[in-house]
C-alpha positions as CSV (number, residue, x, y, z in Angstrom):
1,X,-15.4,-27.0,-18.4
2,X,-16.8,-25.6,-21.7
3,X,-15.3,-26.2,-25.1
4,X,-14.3,-22.6,-25.4
5,X,-12.6,-22.6,-22.1
6,X,-9.2,-23.6,-23.4
7,X,-5.6,-22.5,-23.1
8,X,-4.7,-20.0,-25.9
9,X,-1.2,-21.1,-26.7
10,X,0.1,-24.6,-27.5
11,X,2.5,-26.3,-25.1
12,X,6.1,-25.2,-25.3
13,X,9.3,-27.0,-24.3
14,X,10.8,-26.0,-20.9
15,X,13.7,-24.2,-22.6
16,X,11.3,-22.0,-24.5
17,X,9.6,-21.0,-21.3
18,X,12.9,-20.2,-19.7
19,X,13.9,-18.1,-22.7
20,X,10.6,-16.2,-22.6
21,X,11.0,-15.6,-18.8
22,X,14.6,-14.3,-19.4
23,X,13.3,-11.9,-22.0
24,X,10.5,-10.7,-19.8
25,X,12.8,-10.1,-16.9
26,X,15.4,-8.3,-19.1
27,X,12.6,-6.0,-20.4
28,X,11.4,-5.3,-16.9
29,X,14.9,-4.5,-15.6
30,X,15.6,-2.3,-18.6
31,X,12.4,-0.3,-18.1
32,X,13.1,0.0,-14.4
33,X,16.6,1.3,-15.1
34,X,15.3,4.0,-17.5
35,X,12.6,4.9,-14.9
36,X,15.2,5.1,-12.2
37,X,17.2,7.5,-14.3
38,X,14.1,9.6,-14.9
39,X,13.3,9.5,-11.2
40,X,16.8,10.7,-10.4
41,X,16.4,13.6,-12.8
42,X,13.1,14.8,-11.4
43,X,13.7,13.9,-7.8
44,X,13.3,17.4,-6.6
45,X,9.8,18.0,-7.9
46,X,8.8,14.7,-6.4
47,X,10.3,15.7,-3.1
48,X,8.4,19.0,-3.3
49,X,5.2,17.1,-3.7
50,X,6.0,14.8,-0.7
51,X,6.9,17.8,1.5
52,X,3.7,19.6,0.7
53,X,1.7,18.2,3.7
54,X,4.4,19.4,6.1
55,X,4.7,22.8,4.5
56,X,1.0,23.2,4.6
57,X,0.8,22.4,8.3
58,X,3.8,24.8,9.1
59,X,2.1,27.5,7.0
60,X,-1.1,27.1,9.1
61,X,1.1,27.6,12.2
62,X,2.7,30.7,10.8
63,X,6.1,29.1,10.5
64,X,8.5,28.8,7.5
65,X,8.8,25.4,5.9
66,X,12.4,24.4,6.5
67,X,14.0,21.0,6.1
68,X,17.8,20.8,6.6
69,X,20.7,18.5,5.6
70,X,22.1,17.0,8.8
71,X,24.8,14.9,7.0
72,X,26.9,15.8,4.0
73,X,25.7,12.9,1.9
74,X,22.1,13.2,3.0
75,X,20.9,15.0,-0.1
76,X,22.4,12.4,-2.4
77,X,20.8,9.5,-0.6
78,X,17.4,11.3,-0.6
79,X,17.6,11.6,-4.4
80,X,18.6,8.0,-4.7
81,X,15.7,6.8,-2.5
82,X,13.2,8.9,-4.5
83,X,14.6,7.6,-7.7
84,X,14.3,4.0,-6.5
85,X,10.7,4.2,-5.4
86,X,9.6,6.7,-8.0
87,X,11.3,4.6,-10.7
88,X,9.5,1.5,-9.5
89,X,6.1,3.3,-9.4
90,X,6.6,4.4,-13.0
91,X,7.9,1.1,-14.2
92,X,5.3,-1.1,-12.4
93,X,2.6,-1.1,-15.1
94,X,5.1,-2.4,-17.7
95,X,6.6,-4.9,-15.2
96,X,3.2,-6.2,-14.3
97,X,2.3,-6.4,-18.0
98,X,5.4,-8.4,-18.7
99,X,4.7,-10.9,-15.9
100,X,1.1,-11.2,-17.0
101,X,2.2,-11.9,-20.6
102,X,4.4,-14.7,-19.2
103,X,1.7,-16.3,-17.1
104,X,-1.4,-15.7,-19.2
105,X,-0.7,-18.4,-21.9
106,X,-0.8,-21.1,-19.2
107,X,-4.3,-20.0,-18.0
108,X,-7.7,-21.0,-19.3
109,X,-9.8,-18.1,-20.5
110,X,-12.1,-18.4,-17.5
111,X,-9.1,-18.1,-15.2
112,X,-7.9,-15.1,-17.1
113,X,-11.3,-13.4,-16.7
114,X,-11.3,-14.2,-13.0
115,X,-7.8,-13.1,-12.3
116,X,-7.6,-9.9,-14.4
117,X,-9.9,-7.8,-12.1
118,X,-7.6,-8.5,-9.2
119,X,-4.6,-7.4,-11.3
120,X,-6.3,-4.1,-12.0
121,X,-7.7,-3.7,-8.4
122,X,-4.3,-4.1,-6.7
123,X,-2.6,-0.9,-7.9
124,X,-5.9,1.0,-7.6
125,X,-6.3,0.0,-4.0
126,X,-2.6,0.8,-3.3
127,X,-3.1,4.3,-4.8
128,X,-6.2,4.8,-2.7
129,X,-4.3,3.9,0.4
130,X,-1.4,6.1,-0.4
131,X,-3.7,9.0,-1.3
132,X,-5.6,8.5,2.0
133,X,-2.3,8.7,3.9
134,X,-1.1,11.7,2.0
135,X,-4.2,13.8,2.2
136,X,-5.7,12.8,5.5
137,X,-3.2,11.0,7.8
138,X,0.0,13.0,7.2
139,X,-1.5,16.4,7.9
140,X,-3.1,15.1,11.0
141,X,0.1,13.4,12.2
142,X,2.3,16.4,11.6
143,X,-0.2,18.7,13.4
144,X,-0.1,16.3,16.3
145,X,3.7,16.0,16.5
146,X,4.3,19.8,16.0
147,X,1.9,20.5,18.8
148,X,4.6,19.7,21.3
149,X,6.5,22.8,20.2
150,X,3.6,24.8,21.5
151,X,3.9,23.0,24.8
152,X,7.5,24.2,25.2
153,X,6.5,27.7,24.4
154,X,3.6,27.6,26.9
155,X,5.9,26.4,29.6
156,X,8.4,29.1,28.8
157,X,5.7,31.8,29.0
158,X,4.6,30.5,32.4
159,X,8.1,30.9,33.8
160,X,9.7,27.5,33.1
161,X,9.6,24.3,35.1
162,X,10.9,23.1,38.4
163,X,13.9,21.6,36.6
164,X,15.0,25.0,35.2
165,X,14.7,26.8,32.0
166,X,13.0,25.3,29.0
167,X,13.5,26.0,25.3
168,X,11.8,29.1,24.0
169,X,10.8,29.9,20.4
170,X,10.8,26.2,19.4
171,X,10.5,25.7,15.6
172,X,10.7,22.7,13.5
173,X,13.8,22.3,11.3
174,X,13.8,18.6,10.5
175,X,16.2,16.4,8.6
176,X,15.2,15.9,4.9
177,X,16.1,12.2,5.1
178,X,14.1,11.6,8.3
179,X,11.1,13.4,6.9
180,X,11.2,11.5,3.7
181,X,11.5,8.2,5.6
182,X,8.5,9.0,7.8
183,X,6.4,10.2,4.9
184,X,7.1,7.2,2.7
185,X,6.5,4.8,5.6
186,X,3.0,6.2,6.0
187,X,2.3,6.1,2.3
188,X,3.6,2.6,1.8
189,X,2.0,1.3,5.0
190,X,-1.5,2.5,4.0
191,X,-1.0,1.4,0.4
192,X,-0.1,-2.1,1.5
193,X,-2.9,-2.3,4.1
194,X,-5.4,-1.4,1.5
195,X,-4.4,-4.6,-0.4
196,X,-6.3,-6.6,2.3
197,X,-9.6,-6.8,0.3
198,X,-7.8,-7.7,-2.9
199,X,-5.9,-10.5,-1.1
200,X,-8.9,-11.9,0.8
201,X,-11.2,-11.7,-2.2
202,X,-8.7,-13.5,-4.4
203,X,-8.2,-16.2,-1.8
204,X,-12.0,-16.6,-1.5
205,X,-12.3,-16.7,-5.3
206,X,-9.7,-19.6,-5.3
207,X,-11.7,-21.4,-2.6
208,X,-8.9,-21.1,0.0
209,X,-11.1,-19.2,2.5
210,X,-14.8,-18.9,3.1
211,X,-17.1,-16.1,4.2
212,X,-18.1,-18.2,7.2
213,X,-14.5,-18.6,8.2
214,X,-13.9,-14.8,7.9
215,X,-16.9,-14.1,10.1
216,X,-15.7,-16.5,12.8
217,X,-12.3,-15.0,12.8
218,X,-13.4,-11.4,13.2
219,X,-12.0,-11.0,16.7
220,X,-8.6,-12.2,15.5
221,X,-8.8,-9.9,12.6
222,X,-9.4,-7.0,14.9
223,X,-6.4,-7.9,17.0
224,X,-4.2,-8.4,13.9
225,X,-5.2,-5.1,12.3
226,X,-4.5,-3.3,15.6
227,X,-1.1,-5.0,15.9
228,X,-0.2,-4.0,12.3
229,X,-1.4,-0.5,12.9
230,X,0.8,-0.2,16.0
231,X,3.8,-1.4,14.0
232,X,3.5,0.7,10.8
233,X,2.4,4.0,12.4
234,X,4.3,6.1,14.9
235,X,3.7,5.5,18.6
236,X,0.6,7.7,18.9
237,X,-2.8,6.2,19.5
238,X,-4.6,8.5,17.1
239,X,-2.7,7.3,14.0
240,X,-3.3,3.7,15.0
241,X,-7.0,4.3,15.5
242,X,-7.3,6.0,12.1
243,X,-5.5,3.2,10.3
244,X,-7.7,0.6,12.0
245,X,-10.8,2.6,11.2
246,X,-9.7,2.7,7.5
247,X,-8.7,-1.0,7.2
248,X,-11.3,-2.9,9.2
249,X,-14.2,-1.9,7.0
250,X,-12.2,-3.3,4.1
251,X,-12.2,-6.6,6.0
252,X,-16.0,-6.5,6.1
253,X,-16.2,-5.6,2.4
254,X,-14.0,-8.6,1.7
255,X,-16.6,-10.9,3.4
256,X,-19.3,-9.5,1.1
257,X,-17.2,-10.1,-2.0
258,X,-16.4,-13.7,-0.9
259,X,-20.1,-14.3,-0.2
260,X,-20.8,-13.2,-3.8
261,X,-18.3,-15.6,-5.2
262,X,-19.7,-18.4,-3.1
263,X,-23.2,-17.7,-4.4
264,X,-22.0,-17.6,-8.0
265,X,-20.1,-20.9,-7.5
266,X,-23.1,-22.6,-5.9
267,X,-25.4,-21.4,-8.7
268,X,-23.0,-22.7,-11.3
269,X,-22.6,-26.1,-9.5
270,X,-26.4,-26.4,-9.2
271,X,-26.8,-25.7,-12.9
272,X,-24.2,-28.4,-13.7
273,X,-25.8,-30.8,-11.2
274,X,-22.6,-31.2,-9.2
275,X,-23.7,-29.3,-6.0
276,X,-23.6,-31.2,-2.7
277,X,-25.7,-29.7,0.1
278,X,-23.0,-30.2,2.8
279,X,-20.2,-29.0,0.5
280,X,-20.2,-25.5,2.2
281,X,-20.4,-27.1,5.6
282,X,-17.2,-29.1,4.9
283,X,-15.5,-25.9,3.6
């Protein structure tokens, strides 16, 4: 370890660390409370943004975009849910910064430089996953689900079925709460799944996993990603395939990043004269 690779701050008593942690937590809670209030004030514009994919699909079908309140208190709970998630999204940068300020003094400069890119990459990847769900997956899923209304109309035009009359003129008038739950499930699921390369690369940087191990467990990764896709997406095979097709390449990209860290670590160890040839074999 180089002479410049030192911890910035001097050691503090435990009580000082607890006081600092308390202050950081109080600041985070206060900021979240303010963002929650702001999210409650602007919940309707946020909901309009979230409902845009559905309204766009309905407009392409020549139908009016209508979401209804099924329960008396449904509108209030929709506003609260948007305020909770919207407030957290707005407060997250400040919360992350407070947690970083608490942890950073205990890290060496080299550890800070290694960890900071992952701290930045995590929200970026979450945003990319949520945007992919919003612009690609949601319109596709809504088009698929609303296609069953056409099936009812086609059966009615052909004279019904053997079981009797079928509904005619079927249109979508969904519950606001149910629609919001489905939309946020998609966005959150894709955002979390896009954290896979950040997690694997961080573990590889810490030496907890190796690129060779990731290559040997490809088949288990395929099964695991398919299982997660089946859980977080509705029970249609197309959404599951799309999620798998988006997440699995991130697994392969993670292997490349881990390999890069292993090469850098080997080069540094060889330069220091501490490299052992069978070190990687043992890992």
